[in-house]
Structures are given as C-alpha cells and as structure tokens.
Predicted model as a PDB file, atoms N, CA, C, CB and O in Angstrom, pLDDT in the B-factor column:
MODEL        1                                                                  
ATOM      1  N   UNK A   1       0.659  -1.094   0.203  1.00 55.00           N  
ATOM      2  CA  UNK A   1       0.215   0.291   0.052  1.00 55.00           C  
ATOM      3  C   UNK A   1       0.704   1.189  -0.055  1.00 55.00           C  
ATOM      4  CB  UNK A   1      -0.296   0.662   0.650  1.00 55.00           C  
ATOM      5  O   UNK A   1       1.870   1.074   0.322  1.00 55.00           O  
ATOM      6  N   UNK A   2       0.387   2.486  -0.511  1.00 60.00           N  
ATOM      7  CA  UNK A   2       0.942   3.175  -0.729  1.00 60.00           C  
ATOM      8  C   UNK A   2       1.340   4.211   0.580  1.00 60.00           C  
ATOM      9  CB  UNK A   2       0.384   3.479  -1.736  1.00 60.00           C  
ATOM     10  O   UNK A   2       2.319   4.955   0.631  1.00 60.00           O  
ATOM     11  N   UNK A   3       0.335   4.039   1.565  1.00 66.00           N  
ATOM     12  CA  UNK A   3       0.321   4.852   2.980  1.00 66.00           C  
ATOM     13  C   UNK A   3       1.015   4.003   3.956  1.00 66.00           C  
ATOM     14  CB  UNK A   3      -1.224   5.194   3.578  1.00 66.00           C  
ATOM     15  O   UNK A   3       0.799   4.311   5.128  1.00 66.00           O  
ATOM     16  N   UNK A   4       1.852   2.934   3.737  1.00 67.00           N  
ATOM     17  CA  UNK A   4       2.309   1.854   4.507  1.00 67.00           C  
ATOM     18  C   UNK A   4       3.426   2.659   5.028  1.00 67.00           C  
ATOM     19  CB  UNK A   4       2.653   0.443   3.748  1.00 67.00           C  
ATOM     20  O   UNK A   4       3.836   3.381   4.120  1.00 67.00           O  
ATOM     21  N   UNK A   5       4.125   2.840   6.187  1.00 64.00           N  
ATOM     22  CA  UNK A   5       5.368   3.340   6.353  1.00 64.00           C  
ATOM     23  C   UNK A   5       6.564   2.478   5.990  1.00 64.00           C  
ATOM     24  CB  UNK A   5       5.450   3.710   7.618  1.00 64.00           C  
ATOM     25  O   UNK A   5       6.513   1.255   5.859  1.00 64.00           O  
ATOM     26  N   UNK A   6       7.508   3.139   5.858  1.00 61.00           N  
ATOM     27  CA  UNK A   6       9.114   2.595   5.224  1.00 61.00           C  
ATOM     28  C   UNK A   6      10.071   3.479   5.341  1.00 61.00           C  
ATOM     29  CB  UNK A   6       9.219   2.271   3.670  1.00 61.00           C  
ATOM     30  O   UNK A   6       9.962   4.705   5.319  1.00 61.00           O  
ATOM     31  N   UNK A   7      10.980   2.859   5.461  1.00 60.00           N  
ATOM     32  CA  UNK A   7      12.597   3.376   5.878  1.00 60.00           C  
ATOM     33  C   UNK A   7      13.327   3.762   4.791  1.00 60.00           C  
ATOM     34  CB  UNK A   7      13.542   2.260   6.558  1.00 60.00           C  
ATOM     35  O   UNK A   7      14.365   4.424   4.808  1.00 60.00           O  
ATOM     36  N   UNK A   8      12.570   3.191   3.558  1.00 61.00           N  
ATOM     37  CA  UNK A   8      13.098   3.297   2.114  1.00 61.00           C  
ATOM     38  C   UNK A   8      11.771   3.844   1.199  1.00 61.00           C  
ATOM     39  CB  UNK A   8      13.712   1.662   1.538  1.00 61.00           C  
ATOM     40  O   UNK A   8      10.654   3.411   1.483  1.00 61.00           O  
ATOM     41  N   UNK A   9      11.883   4.472   0.484  1.00 61.00           N  
ATOM     42  CA  UNK A   9      10.974   5.185  -0.474  1.00 61.00           C  
ATOM     43  C   UNK A   9      10.662   4.276  -1.860  1.00 61.00           C  
ATOM     44  CB  UNK A   9      11.709   6.642  -0.880  1.00 61.00           C  
ATOM     45  O   UNK A   9       9.644   4.390  -2.542  1.00 61.00           O  
ATOM     46  N   UNK A  10      11.670   3.434  -2.092  1.00 59.00           N  
ATOM     47  CA  UNK A  10      11.472   2.663  -3.311  1.00 59.00           C  
ATOM     48  C   UNK A  10      11.429   3.442  -4.713  1.00 59.00           C  
ATOM     49  CB  UNK A  10      10.199   1.934  -3.136  1.00 59.00           C  
ATOM     50  O   UNK A  10      12.022   3.019  -5.706  1.00 59.00           O  
ATOM     51  N   UNK A  11      10.698   4.577  -4.699  1.00 57.00           N  
ATOM     52  CA  UNK A  11      10.731   5.399  -5.818  1.00 57.00           C  
ATOM     53  C   UNK A  11      11.328   6.868  -5.182  1.00 57.00           C  
ATOM     54  CB  UNK A  11       9.164   5.473  -6.539  1.00 57.00           C  
ATOM     55  O   UNK A  11      11.550   7.149  -4.004  1.00 57.00           O  
ATOM     56  N   UNK A  12      11.496   7.665  -6.363  1.00 53.00           N  
ATOM     57  CA  UNK A  12      12.052   8.839  -5.439  1.00 53.00           C  
ATOM     58  C   UNK A  12      11.202   9.799  -4.826  1.00 53.00           C  
ATOM     59  CB  UNK A  12      12.926   9.643  -6.137  1.00 53.00           C  
ATOM     60  O   UNK A  12      11.763  10.580  -4.057  1.00 53.00           O  
ATOM     61  N   UNK A  13       9.865   9.931  -5.006  1.00 53.00           N  
ATOM     62  CA  UNK A  13       8.917  10.740  -4.725  1.00 53.00           C  
ATOM     63  C   UNK A  13       7.251   9.829  -3.941  1.00 53.00           C  
ATOM     64  CB  UNK A  13       8.760  11.532  -6.277  1.00 53.00           C  
ATOM     65  O   UNK A  13       6.864   8.753  -4.396  1.00 53.00           O  
ATOM     66  N   UNK A  14       6.802  10.275  -3.220  1.00 52.00           N  
ATOM     67  CA  UNK A  14       5.765   9.826  -2.266  1.00 52.00           C  
ATOM     68  C   UNK A  14       5.095  10.643  -1.840  1.00 52.00           C  
ATOM     69  CB  UNK A  14       6.105   9.244  -1.285  1.00 52.00           C  
ATOM     70  O   UNK A  14       5.572  11.463  -1.055  1.00 52.00           O  
ATOM     71  N   UNK A  15       3.862  10.685  -2.192  1.00 58.00           N  
ATOM     72  CA  UNK A  15       2.704  11.818  -1.909  1.00 58.00           C  
ATOM     73  C   UNK A  15       3.192  13.231  -2.145  1.00 58.00           C  
ATOM     74  CB  UNK A  15       2.171  11.777  -0.346  1.00 58.00           C  
ATOM     75  O   UNK A  15       2.839  14.125  -1.376  1.00 58.00           O  
ATOM     76  N   UNK A  16       4.161  13.526  -3.401  1.00 59.00           N  
ATOM     77  CA  UNK A  16       4.532  14.869  -3.692  1.00 59.00           C  
ATOM     78  C   UNK A  16       5.685  15.163  -2.932  1.00 59.00           C  
ATOM     79  CB  UNK A  16       3.474  15.832  -3.431  1.00 59.00           C  
ATOM     80  O   UNK A  16       6.278  16.156  -3.353  1.00 59.00           O  
ATOM     81  N   UNK A  17       6.253  14.556  -1.835  1.00 59.00           N  
ATOM     82  CA  UNK A  17       7.759  14.699  -1.393  1.00 59.00           C  
ATOM     83  C   UNK A  17       8.753  14.080  -1.641  1.00 59.00           C  
ATOM     84  CB  UNK A  17       7.938  14.640  -0.382  1.00 59.00           C  
ATOM     85  O   UNK A  17       8.611  12.859  -1.570  1.00 59.00           O  
ATOM     86  N   UNK A  18       9.924  14.513  -1.966  1.00 60.00           N  
ATOM     87  CA  UNK A  18      11.225  13.875  -2.448  1.00 60.00           C  
ATOM     88  C   UNK A  18      11.978  13.436  -1.311  1.00 60.00           C  
ATOM     89  CB  UNK A  18      12.102  14.823  -3.283  1.00 60.00           C  
ATOM     90  O   UNK A  18      12.628  14.182  -0.580  1.00 60.00           O  
ATOM     91  N   UNK A  19      11.839  11.927  -1.167  1.00 65.00           N  
ATOM     92  CA  UNK A  19      12.578  11.362   0.036  1.00 65.00           C  
ATOM     93  C   UNK A  19      14.000  11.483   0.169  1.00 65.00           C  
ATOM     94  CB  UNK A  19      12.358  10.037   0.127  1.00 65.00           C  
ATOM     95  O   UNK A  19      14.718  10.878   0.965  1.00 65.00           O  
ATOM     96  N   UNK A  20      14.345  12.361  -0.726  1.00 68.00           N  
ATOM     97  CA  UNK A  20      15.925  12.294  -0.574  1.00 68.00           C  
ATOM     98  C   UNK A  20      15.949  13.953   0.298  1.00 68.00           C  
ATOM     99  CB  UNK A  20      16.992  12.159  -2.487  1.00 68.00           C  
ATOM    100  O   UNK A  20      16.950  14.197   0.971  1.00 68.00           O  
ATOM    101  N   UNK A  21      15.187  14.665   0.249  1.00 72.00           N  
ATOM    102  CA  UNK A  21      15.131  16.163   0.721  1.00 72.00           C  
ATOM    103  C   UNK A  21      15.448  15.999   2.163  1.00 72.00           C  
ATOM    104  CB  UNK A  21      13.623  16.969   0.480  1.00 72.00           C  
ATOM    105  O   UNK A  21      14.864  15.135   2.816  1.00 72.00           O  
ATOM    106  N   UNK A  22      16.336  16.773   2.695  1.00 81.00           N  
ATOM    107  CA  UNK A  22      16.821  16.815   4.115  1.00 81.00           C  
ATOM    108  C   UNK A  22      15.517  18.039   4.531  1.00 81.00           C  
ATOM    109  CB  UNK A  22      18.803  17.375   4.319  1.00 81.00           C  
ATOM    110  O   UNK A  22      15.090  19.030   3.940  1.00 81.00           O  
ATOM    111  N   UNK A  23      15.129  17.276   6.044  1.00 83.00           N  
ATOM    112  CA  UNK A  23      13.910  18.202   6.671  1.00 83.00           C  
ATOM    113  C   UNK A  23      14.580  18.874   7.912  1.00 83.00           C  
ATOM    114  CB  UNK A  23      12.430  17.238   7.197  1.00 83.00           C  
ATOM    115  O   UNK A  23      15.277  18.146   8.618  1.00 83.00           O  
ATOM    116  N   UNK A  24      14.466  19.951   8.187  1.00 90.00           N  
ATOM    117  CA  UNK A  24      14.979  20.660   9.058  1.00 90.00           C  
ATOM    118  C   UNK A  24      13.950  21.621   9.690  1.00 90.00           C  
ATOM    119  CB  UNK A  24      16.053  21.255   8.497  1.00 90.00           C  
ATOM    120  O   UNK A  24      12.959  21.955   9.040  1.00 90.00           O  
ATOM    121  N   UNK A  25      14.148  22.044  10.865  1.00 92.00           N  
ATOM    122  CA  UNK A  25      13.553  22.807  11.823  1.00 92.00           C  
ATOM    123  C   UNK A  25      14.282  23.619  12.818  1.00 92.00           C  
ATOM    124  CB  UNK A  25      12.832  22.047  12.436  1.00 92.00           C  
ATOM    125  O   UNK A  25      15.503  23.520  12.947  1.00 92.00           O  
ATOM    126  N   UNK A  26      13.629  24.342  13.453  1.00 94.00           N  
ATOM    127  CA  UNK A  26      14.276  25.102  14.647  1.00 94.00           C  
ATOM    128  C   UNK A  26      13.254  25.466  15.520  1.00 94.00           C  
ATOM    129  CB  UNK A  26      15.062  26.377  14.262  1.00 94.00           C  
ATOM    130  O   UNK A  26      12.085  25.633  15.173  1.00 94.00           O  
ATOM    131  N   UNK A  27      13.859  25.641  17.103  1.00 96.00           N  
ATOM    132  CA  UNK A  27      13.081  26.198  18.012  1.00 96.00           C  
ATOM    133  C   UNK A  27      13.924  26.161  19.478  1.00 96.00           C  
ATOM    134  CB  UNK A  27      11.688  25.424  17.992  1.00 96.00           C  
ATOM    135  O   UNK A  27      15.130  26.339  19.650  1.00 96.00           O  
ATOM    136  N   UNK A  28      13.016  25.908  20.339  1.00 97.00           N  
ATOM    137  CA  UNK A  28      13.534  25.991  21.722  1.00 97.00           C  
ATOM    138  C   UNK A  28      12.802  24.635  22.639  1.00 97.00           C  
ATOM    139  CB  UNK A  28      13.088  27.638  22.385  1.00 97.00           C  
ATOM    140  O   UNK A  28      11.636  24.243  22.583  1.00 97.00           O  
ATOM    141  N   UNK A  29      13.694  24.223  23.293  1.00 96.00           N  
ATOM    142  CA  UNK A  29      13.081  23.199  24.308  1.00 96.00           C  
ATOM    143  C   UNK A  29      13.439  23.310  25.851  1.00 96.00           C  
ATOM    144  CB  UNK A  29      13.526  21.793  23.876  1.00 96.00           C  
ATOM    145  O   UNK A  29      14.504  23.695  26.335  1.00 96.00           O  
ATOM    146  N   UNK A  30      12.265  22.869  26.521  1.00 96.00           N  
ATOM    147  CA  UNK A  30      12.380  22.994  28.277  1.00 96.00           C  
ATOM    148  C   UNK A  30      12.033  21.409  28.556  1.00 96.00           C  
ATOM    149  CB  UNK A  30      10.990  24.295  29.203  1.00 96.00           C  
ATOM    150  O   UNK A  30      11.132  20.678  28.144  1.00 96.00           O  
ATOM    151  N   UNK A  31      13.235  21.189  29.508  1.00 94.00           N  
ATOM    152  CA  UNK A  31      12.671  19.764  30.298  1.00 94.00           C  
ATOM    153  C   UNK A  31      12.756  19.785  31.636  1.00 94.00           C  
ATOM    154  CB  UNK A  31      13.424  18.464  29.959  1.00 94.00           C  
ATOM    155  O   UNK A  31      13.624  20.458  32.192  1.00 94.00           O  
ATOM    156  N   UNK A  32      12.043  19.195  32.180  1.00 94.00           N  
ATOM    157  CA  UNK A  32      11.718  19.125  33.757  1.00 94.00           C  
ATOM    158  C   UNK A  32      11.702  17.645  34.183  1.00 94.00           C  
ATOM    159  CB  UNK A  32      10.201  19.820  34.143  1.00 94.00           C  
ATOM    160  O   UNK A  32      10.830  16.935  33.682  1.00 94.00           O  
ATOM    161  N   UNK A  33      12.579  17.103  35.060  1.00 93.00           N  
ATOM    162  CA  UNK A  33      12.659  15.927  35.354  1.00 93.00           C  
ATOM    163  C   UNK A  33      11.536  15.598  36.775  1.00 93.00           C  
ATOM    164  CB  UNK A  33      14.228  15.695  35.538  1.00 93.00           C  
ATOM    165  O   UNK A  33      12.054  15.845  37.865  1.00 93.00           O  
ATOM    166  N   UNK A  34      10.592  15.257  36.800  1.00 89.00           N  
ATOM    167  CA  UNK A  34       9.736  14.891  37.512  1.00 89.00           C  
ATOM    168  C   UNK A  34       9.831  14.025  38.886  1.00 89.00           C  
ATOM    169  CB  UNK A  34       9.132  14.427  36.720  1.00 89.00           C  
ATOM    170  O   UNK A  34       8.927  13.218  39.103  1.00 89.00           O  
ATOM    171  N   UNK A  35      10.824  14.153  39.763  1.00 87.00           N  
ATOM    172  CA  UNK A  35      10.970  13.171  41.031  1.00 87.00           C  
ATOM    173  C   UNK A  35      11.606  11.999  40.290  1.00 87.00           C  
ATOM    174  CB  UNK A  35       9.420  12.715  41.887  1.00 87.00           C  
ATOM    175  O   UNK A  35      11.373  10.941  40.875  1.00 87.00           O  
ATOM    176  N   UNK A  36      12.353  11.857  39.159  1.00 84.00           N  
ATOM    177  CA  UNK A  36      12.954  10.768  38.701  1.00 84.00           C  
ATOM    178  C   UNK A  36      12.037   9.718  37.957  1.00 84.00           C  
ATOM    179  CB  UNK A  36      13.600  10.212  39.793  1.00 84.00           C  
ATOM    180  O   UNK A  36      12.382   8.578  37.644  1.00 84.00           O  
ATOM    181  N   UNK A  37      10.938  10.241  37.753  1.00 88.00           N  
ATOM    182  CA  UNK A  37       9.943   9.041  37.336  1.00 88.00           C  
ATOM    183  C   UNK A  37       9.628   9.477  35.928  1.00 88.00           C  
ATOM    184  CB  UNK A  37       8.457   8.864  38.333  1.00 88.00           C  
ATOM    185  O   UNK A  37       9.487   8.607  35.069  1.00 88.00           O  
ATOM    186  N   UNK A  38       9.476  11.058  35.544  1.00 92.00           N  
ATOM    187  CA  UNK A  38       8.984  11.143  34.189  1.00 92.00           C  
ATOM    188  C   UNK A  38       9.709  12.468  33.890  1.00 92.00           C  
ATOM    189  CB  UNK A  38       7.280  11.134  33.996  1.00 92.00           C  
ATOM    190  O   UNK A  38      10.112  13.259  34.744  1.00 92.00           O  
ATOM    191  N   UNK A  39       9.836  12.618  32.328  1.00 93.00           N  
ATOM    192  CA  UNK A  39      10.459  13.746  32.240  1.00 93.00           C  
ATOM    193  C   UNK A  39       9.439  14.548  31.494  1.00 93.00           C  
ATOM    194  CB  UNK A  39      11.813  13.630  31.632  1.00 93.00           C  
ATOM    195  O   UNK A  39       8.829  13.939  30.614  1.00 93.00           O  
ATOM    196  N   UNK A  40       9.128  15.898  31.705  1.00 95.00           N  
ATOM    197  CA  UNK A  40       8.248  16.600  30.919  1.00 95.00           C  
ATOM    198  C   UNK A  40       8.767  17.635  30.089  1.00 95.00           C  
ATOM    199  CB  UNK A  40       7.333  17.103  31.666  1.00 95.00           C  
ATOM    200  O   UNK A  40       9.339  18.573  30.646  1.00 95.00           O  
ATOM    201  N   UNK A  41       8.650  17.618  28.699  1.00 95.00           N  
ATOM    202  CA  UNK A  41       9.182  18.478  27.780  1.00 95.00           C  
ATOM    203  C   UNK A  41       8.078  19.242  27.165  1.00 95.00           C  
ATOM    204  CB  UNK A  41       9.979  17.771  26.801  1.00 95.00           C  
ATOM    205  O   UNK A  41       7.009  18.747  26.806  1.00 95.00           O  
ATOM    206  N   UNK A  42       8.419  20.497  27.068  1.00 96.00           N  
ATOM    207  CA  UNK A  42       7.491  21.592  26.041  1.00 96.00           C  
ATOM    208  C   UNK A  42       8.539  22.117  25.165  1.00 96.00           C  
ATOM    209  CB  UNK A  42       6.640  23.030  26.884  1.00 96.00           C  
ATOM    210  O   UNK A  42       9.550  22.599  25.677  1.00 96.00           O  
ATOM    211  N   UNK A  43       8.378  22.065  23.715  1.00 95.00           N  
ATOM    212  CA  UNK A  43       8.882  22.379  22.790  1.00 95.00           C  
ATOM    213  C   UNK A  43       8.128  23.793  21.966  1.00 95.00           C  
ATOM    214  CB  UNK A  43       8.965  21.144  22.155  1.00 95.00           C  
ATOM    215  O   UNK A  43       6.908  23.896  21.842  1.00 95.00           O  
ATOM    216  N   UNK A  44       8.903  24.590  21.569  1.00 97.00           N  
ATOM    217  CA  UNK A  44       8.308  25.627  20.546  1.00 97.00           C  
ATOM    218  C   UNK A  44       8.970  25.754  19.441  1.00 97.00           C  
ATOM    219  CB  UNK A  44       8.203  26.925  21.006  1.00 97.00           C  
ATOM    220  O   UNK A  44       9.945  26.504  19.387  1.00 97.00           O  
ATOM    221  N   UNK A  45       8.500  24.962  18.265  1.00 94.00           N  
ATOM    222  CA  UNK A  45       8.893  24.677  17.104  1.00 94.00           C  
ATOM    223  C   UNK A  45       8.654  25.365  15.527  1.00 94.00           C  
ATOM    224  CB  UNK A  45       8.518  23.620  17.180  1.00 94.00           C  
ATOM    225  O   UNK A  45       7.510  25.620  15.150  1.00 94.00           O  
ATOM    226  N   UNK A  46       9.539  25.565  14.884  1.00 93.00           N  
ATOM    227  CA  UNK A  46       9.219  26.078  13.510  1.00 93.00           C  
ATOM    228  C   UNK A  46       9.600  25.100  12.632  1.00 93.00           C  
ATOM    229  CB  UNK A  46       9.877  27.366  13.136  1.00 93.00           C  
ATOM    230  O   UNK A  46      10.730  24.653  12.830  1.00 93.00           O  
ATOM    231  N   UNK A  47       8.807  24.511  11.461  1.00 91.00           N  
ATOM    232  CA  UNK A  47       9.110  23.463  10.700  1.00 91.00           C  
ATOM    233  C   UNK A  47       9.612  24.304   9.625  1.00 91.00           C  
ATOM    234  CB  UNK A  47       7.981  22.447  10.393  1.00 91.00           C  
ATOM    235  O   UNK A  47       8.891  25.270   9.375  1.00 91.00           O  
ATOM    236  N   UNK A  48      10.769  24.170   8.858  1.00 90.00           N  
ATOM    237  CA  UNK A  48      11.349  24.726   7.860  1.00 90.00           C  
ATOM    238  C   UNK A  48      10.575  24.378   6.300  1.00 90.00           C  
ATOM    239  CB  UNK A  48      12.804  24.252   8.004  1.00 90.00           C  
ATOM    240  O   UNK A  48      10.244  25.236   5.482  1.00 90.00           O  
ATOM    241  N   UNK A  49      10.424  23.099   6.178  1.00 85.00           N  
ATOM    242  CA  UNK A  49       9.954  22.606   5.104  1.00 85.00           C  
ATOM    243  C   UNK A  49       8.387  22.469   4.857  1.00 85.00           C  
ATOM    244  CB  UNK A  49      10.550  21.488   5.041  1.00 85.00           C  
ATOM    245  O   UNK A  49       7.969  21.848   3.880  1.00 85.00           O  
ATOM    246  N   UNK A  50       7.430  23.148   5.895  1.00 84.00           N  
ATOM    247  CA  UNK A  50       6.000  22.789   5.691  1.00 84.00           C  
ATOM    248  C   UNK A  50       5.799  24.466   5.579  1.00 84.00           C  
ATOM    249  CB  UNK A  50       5.074  21.748   7.073  1.00 84.00           C  
ATOM    250  O   UNK A  50       5.930  25.281   6.493  1.00 84.00           O  
ATOM    251  N   UNK A  51       5.462  24.702   4.260  1.00 84.00           N  
ATOM    252  CA  UNK A  51       5.230  26.244   3.842  1.00 84.00           C  
ATOM    253  C   UNK A  51       3.646  27.034   4.684  1.00 84.00           C  
ATOM    254  CB  UNK A  51       5.007  26.193   1.834  1.00 84.00           C  
ATOM    255  O   UNK A  51       3.580  28.230   4.969  1.00 84.00           O  
ATOM    256  N   UNK A  52       2.828  26.289   4.872  1.00 85.00           N  
ATOM    257  CA  UNK A  52       1.600  26.365   5.459  1.00 85.00           C  
ATOM    258  C   UNK A  52       1.618  26.426   7.075  1.00 85.00           C  
ATOM    259  CB  UNK A  52       0.841  25.213   4.964  1.00 85.00           C  
ATOM    260  O   UNK A  52       0.734  26.985   7.724  1.00 85.00           O  
ATOM    261  N   UNK A  53       2.710  25.795   7.625  1.00 88.00           N  
ATOM    262  CA  UNK A  53       2.891  25.817   9.093  1.00 88.00           C  
ATOM    263  C   UNK A  53       3.786  26.876   9.868  1.00 88.00           C  
ATOM    264  CB  UNK A  53       3.405  24.573   9.409  1.00 88.00           C  
ATOM    265  O   UNK A  53       4.950  27.207   9.642  1.00 88.00           O  
ATOM    266  N   UNK A  54       3.013  27.257  10.726  1.00 92.00           N  
ATOM    267  CA  UNK A  54       3.758  28.478  11.315  1.00 92.00           C  
ATOM    268  C   UNK A  54       4.312  27.789  12.838  1.00 92.00           C  
ATOM    269  CB  UNK A  54       2.563  30.015  11.520  1.00 92.00           C  
ATOM    270  O   UNK A  54       4.167  26.579  13.010  1.00 92.00           O  
ATOM    271  N   UNK A  55       4.963  28.671  13.937  1.00 93.00           N  
ATOM    272  CA  UNK A  55       5.477  28.133  15.143  1.00 93.00           C  
ATOM    273  C   UNK A  55       4.131  27.611  15.753  1.00 93.00           C  
ATOM    274  CB  UNK A  55       6.320  29.238  16.077  1.00 93.00           C  
ATOM    275  O   UNK A  55       3.006  28.107  15.710  1.00 93.00           O  
ATOM    276  N   UNK A  56       4.702  26.181  16.473  1.00 93.00           N  
ATOM    277  CA  UNK A  56       3.603  25.655  17.131  1.00 93.00           C  
ATOM    278  C   UNK A  56       4.364  25.130  18.305  1.00 93.00           C  
ATOM    279  CB  UNK A  56       2.725  24.597  16.301  1.00 93.00           C  
ATOM    280  O   UNK A  56       5.587  25.006  18.371  1.00 93.00           O  
ATOM    281  N   UNK A  57       3.423  24.818  19.285  1.00 95.00           N  
ATOM    282  CA  UNK A  57       3.873  24.279  20.776  1.00 95.00           C  
ATOM    283  C   UNK A  57       3.817  22.592  20.670  1.00 95.00           C  
ATOM    284  CB  UNK A  57       2.659  24.906  22.141  1.00 95.00           C  
ATOM    285  O   UNK A  57       2.977  22.093  19.921  1.00 95.00           O  
ATOM    286  N   UNK A  58       4.553  21.900  21.288  1.00 93.00           N  
ATOM    287  CA  UNK A  58       4.482  20.431  21.252  1.00 93.00           C  
ATOM    288  C   UNK A  58       4.974  19.946  23.028  1.00 93.00           C  
ATOM    289  CB  UNK A  58       5.706  19.795  19.832  1.00 93.00           C  
ATOM    290  O   UNK A  58       5.987  20.256  23.654  1.00 93.00           O  
ATOM    291  N   UNK A  59       3.978  19.225  23.373  1.00 95.00           N  
ATOM    292  CA  UNK A  59       4.413  18.689  24.889  1.00 95.00           C  
ATOM    293  C   UNK A  59       4.532  17.174  25.012  1.00 95.00           C  
ATOM    294  CB  UNK A  59       3.296  19.129  26.030  1.00 95.00           C  
ATOM    295  O   UNK A  59       3.748  16.348  24.543  1.00 95.00           O  
ATOM    296  N   UNK A  60       5.441  16.981  25.593  1.00 93.00           N  
ATOM    297  CA  UNK A  60       5.601  15.359  25.662  1.00 93.00           C  
ATOM    298  C   UNK A  60       5.984  15.073  27.339  1.00 93.00           C  
ATOM    299  CB  UNK A  60       7.059  14.733  24.460  1.00 93.00           C  
ATOM    300  O   UNK A  60       6.297  15.914  28.181  1.00 93.00           O  
ATOM    301  N   UNK A  61       5.857  13.742  27.482  1.00 93.00           N  
ATOM    302  CA  UNK A  61       5.661  13.002  28.976  1.00 93.00           C  
ATOM    303  C   UNK A  61       6.673  11.798  28.201  1.00 93.00           C  
ATOM    304  CB  UNK A  61       3.620  12.440  29.670  1.00 93.00           C  
ATOM    305  O   UNK A  61       6.364  11.091  27.242  1.00 93.00           O  
ATOM    306  N   UNK A  62       7.956  11.829  28.949  1.00 88.00           N  
ATOM    307  CA  UNK A  62       9.133  10.668  28.650  1.00 88.00           C  
ATOM    308  C   UNK A  62       9.279   9.954  29.720  1.00 88.00           C  
ATOM    309  CB  UNK A  62      10.571  11.153  28.292  1.00 88.00           C  
ATOM    310  O   UNK A  62       9.293  10.584  30.778  1.00 88.00           O  
ATOM    311  N   UNK A  63       9.425   8.504  29.776  1.00 87.00           N  
ATOM    312  CA  UNK A  63       9.585   7.677  30.735  1.00 87.00           C  
ATOM    313  C   UNK A  63      11.233   8.079  31.143  1.00 87.00           C  
ATOM    314  CB  UNK A  63       9.207   6.107  30.227  1.00 87.00           C  
ATOM    315  O   UNK A  63      12.008   8.051  30.187  1.00 87.00           O  
ATOM    316  N   UNK A  64      11.698   8.375  32.222  1.00 80.00           N  
ATOM    317  CA  UNK A  64      13.034   8.362  32.693  1.00 80.00           C  
ATOM    318  C   UNK A  64      13.676   6.857  32.867  1.00 80.00           C  
ATOM    319  CB  UNK A  64      13.034   9.127  34.032  1.00 80.00           C  
ATOM    320  O   UNK A  64      12.939   5.872  32.823  1.00 80.00           O  
ATOM    321  N   UNK A  65      14.994   6.748  33.053  1.00 73.00           N  
ATOM    322  CA  UNK A  65      15.648   5.543  33.158  1.00 73.00           C  
ATOM    323  C   UNK A  65      16.147   5.575  34.607  1.00 73.00           C  
ATOM    324  CB  UNK A  65      16.769   5.362  32.073  1.00 73.00           C  
ATOM    325  O   UNK A  65      16.791   4.628  35.059  1.00 73.00           O  
TER     326      UNK A  65                                                      
ENDMDL                                                                          
END                                                                             
C-alpha cells in the first residue's frame, strides 16, 4: 500500500515529497525531571519544510531511566 510506513522510498517521490530532501526545523525546548519518574518536555518549534505551518507548541511526557 502507498500509505504504509517505510524506511526507504522505493521510488524517489511519495505523496509529492522528495524522499531525499533534508527536513529541518528550529526552536527551543525545556525539560523538567519529575521526581526521577517522568521527564516533561515543552517545545516551541518552527518547521522549515512545511510552507503553511507556522510556529507551534509540542508537549511530551517521557519515561526516565
């Protein structure tokens, strides 16, 4: 299927995107260790390769080791 995830393109273009294109973004992130149990992360990101997308926030909870 064309929508199945893959680590290689097979062809040079999928859904209008060149698979060999480098994807870039920039932003700032802050992390907080919550009692050694969880890591809370807040990102403010700008994707360079998505013309209609402006800055946005991203929130993550990550298990610590």
